C-alpha positions as CSV (number, residue, x, y, z in Angstrom):
1,M,0.0,0.0,0.0
2,K,1.4,3.4,-1.0
3,L,1.3,6.2,1.4
4,S,-0.6,9.2,0.2
5,P,-1.5,12.6,1.7
6,S,-5.1,11.4,2.5
7,K,-3.9,8.2,4.2
8,L,-1.3,10.1,6.2
9,N,-4.0,12.7,7.2
10,S,-6.3,9.9,8.3
11,F,-3.4,8.4,10.3
12,L,-3.0,11.9,12.0
13,M,-6.7,12.0,13.0
14,L,-6.6,8.5,14.5
15,K,-3.1,8.3,16.0
16,L,-2.0,12.0,16.5
17,P,-5.2,13.8,17.2
18,S,-3.5,16.9,18.7
19,A,-1.7,17.5,15.4
20,W,-4.9,17.0,13.4
21,L,-6.9,19.3,15.7
22,C,-4.2,22.0,15.3
23,G,-4.6,21.8,11.5
24,V,-1.4,19.9,10.5
25,R,-2.0,18.3,7.1
26,V,0.2,16.5,4.6
27,K,-0.1,18.1,1.1
28,H,2.4,16.1,-0.9
29,I,4.7,13.1,-0.5
30,D,7.0,11.3,-3.0
31,Q,10.3,9.4,-2.8
32,T,12.4,12.5,-1.9
33,E,10.1,15.2,-0.7
34,C,7.2,15.8,1.7
35,I,5.2,19.0,2.2
36,V,3.1,19.6,5.3
37,S,1.1,22.7,6.0
38,V,-0.5,24.3,9.0
39,K,-2.5,27.5,9.3
40,H,-2.2,29.9,12.2
41,R,-5.5,29.8,14.0
42,W,-6.8,30.4,17.5
43,I,-6.3,26.8,18.6
44,N,-2.6,26.8,17.7
45,Q,-1.5,30.3,18.7
46,N,0.8,31.5,21.4
47,P,0.3,34.6,23.6
48,F,2.2,36.7,21.0
49,N,-0.4,36.1,18.2
50,S,1.7,33.7,16.2
51,M,1.9,30.0,15.8
52,Y,3.0,28.1,18.9
53,F,6.5,26.5,18.4
54,A,5.3,23.0,19.3
55,V,2.7,23.2,16.4
56,Q,5.5,24.1,14.0
57,A,7.5,21.2,15.4
58,M,4.7,18.8,14.8
59,A,4.3,19.8,11.2
60,A,8.1,19.8,10.6
61,E,8.6,16.4,12.2
62,L,5.8,15.0,10.1
63,S,7.4,16.2,6.9
64,T,10.5,14.2,7.8
65,G,8.8,11.2,9.6
66,A,6.4,10.6,6.7
67,L,9.4,10.1,4.4
68,V,10.9,7.6,6.9
69,M,7.5,5.8,7.2
70,N,7.2,5.6,3.4
71,K,10.6,4.1,2.9
72,I,10.1,1.6,5.7
73,Q,6.7,0.6,4.3
74,Q,8.3,0.1,0.8
75,S,11.1,-2.1,2.3
76,D,8.4,-4.5,3.4
77,K,10.6,-5.2,6.5
78,K,9.9,-4.6,10.2
79,V,11.9,-1.5,11.2
80,S,11.5,0.7,14.2
81,M,11.9,4.5,13.9
82,L,12.4,7.1,16.6
83,V,13.5,10.8,16.9
84,A,16.7,10.9,19.0
85,Q,17.3,14.7,18.9
86,N,16.0,17.8,17.3
87,K,17.2,21.4,16.7
88,S,15.2,24.4,15.6
89,V,15.7,28.0,14.7
90,F,12.9,30.6,14.5
91,T,13.5,33.5,12.2
92,K,10.1,35.2,11.9
93,K,6.7,35.1,13.5
94,A,4.6,32.3,12.0
95,T,1.3,33.7,10.9
96,G,-1.0,32.7,8.1
97,K,-0.4,29.4,6.3
98,I,3.1,27.8,6.8
99,K,4.4,25.0,4.6
100,F,7.1,22.7,6.0
101,T,9.1,21.0,3.3
102,C,11.7,18.2,3.7
103,Y,13.8,17.2,0.6
104,D,15.8,14.5,2.5
105,G,14.0,11.3,1.4
106,N,17.2,9.9,-0.1
107,K,19.0,10.0,3.3
108,V,16.6,7.3,4.5
109,N,17.6,4.8,1.9
110,E,21.2,4.3,3.0
111,A,20.3,4.1,6.7
112,L,17.6,1.5,6.0
113,E,20.0,-0.6,3.8
114,R,22.6,-0.6,6.6
115,T,20.2,-1.5,9.4
116,L,18.6,-4.3,7.3
117,K,22.1,-5.7,6.4
118,T,23.7,-5.4,9.8
119,G,20.8,-5.4,12.3
120,E,22.4,-2.4,14.0
121,G,20.6,0.9,14.6
122,Q,21.4,3.8,12.3
123,T,21.1,7.5,12.7
124,F,20.7,10.3,10.2
125,W,19.6,14.0,10.2
126,M,16.8,15.4,8.2
127,K,15.9,19.1,7.7
128,S,12.5,20.7,7.3
129,V,12.1,24.4,6.4
130,G,9.0,26.4,7.2
131,L,8.0,29.1,4.8
132,N,5.0,31.5,4.9
133,K,2.8,32.5,2.0
134,D,5.3,35.1,0.8
135,G,8.1,32.5,0.7
136,D,9.8,33.9,3.8
137,E,11.5,31.5,6.1
138,V,9.8,31.4,9.6
139,S,11.6,28.3,11.1
140,V,14.0,25.5,10.3
141,F,13.9,22.2,12.1
142,E,16.4,19.3,12.1
143,F,15.6,15.9,13.4
144,E,18.0,13.1,14.1
145,W,16.1,9.9,13.2
146,T,17.1,6.4,14.3
147,V,16.1,3.3,12.5
148,K,16.7,-0.3,13.6
149,A,15.6,-3.6,12.0
150,K,13.4,-5.5,14.4
151,N,14.4,-9.0,15.3
152,T,11.7,-11.3,13.9
153,E,13.4,-14.5,15.3
154,R,12.1,-15.6,18.7
């Protein structure tokens, strides 16, 4: 089964309802790129009338994590995934519609190949950039993902 924006958005509603309620939505996913949008609204604002940083983090993480999920699903193997670290920089107030884009889908391939071959956990960094409707950068997030082949022998 191929991941699509509608399947990922249904997943959000069922498994990550706080992200779904805040308006986080997958708009596009392919082998190398994922775009996630979220609109500044009352439910996701901070006291300074801009988008709360955690809402931005949810959207940015999804733009990276959806690519990891997609690659794992395509491998047809049992692989665990987890964020080990993250870093963020905020450069402008996030108001209006913000699109988070990750172009690092190719980074996942090498890590998956190594963990499936060796059984050892692998780590890699993925970046997501948040832009407003004018194309101005509002934030940049980096996530260190870990993947590890699950032992199916017991």
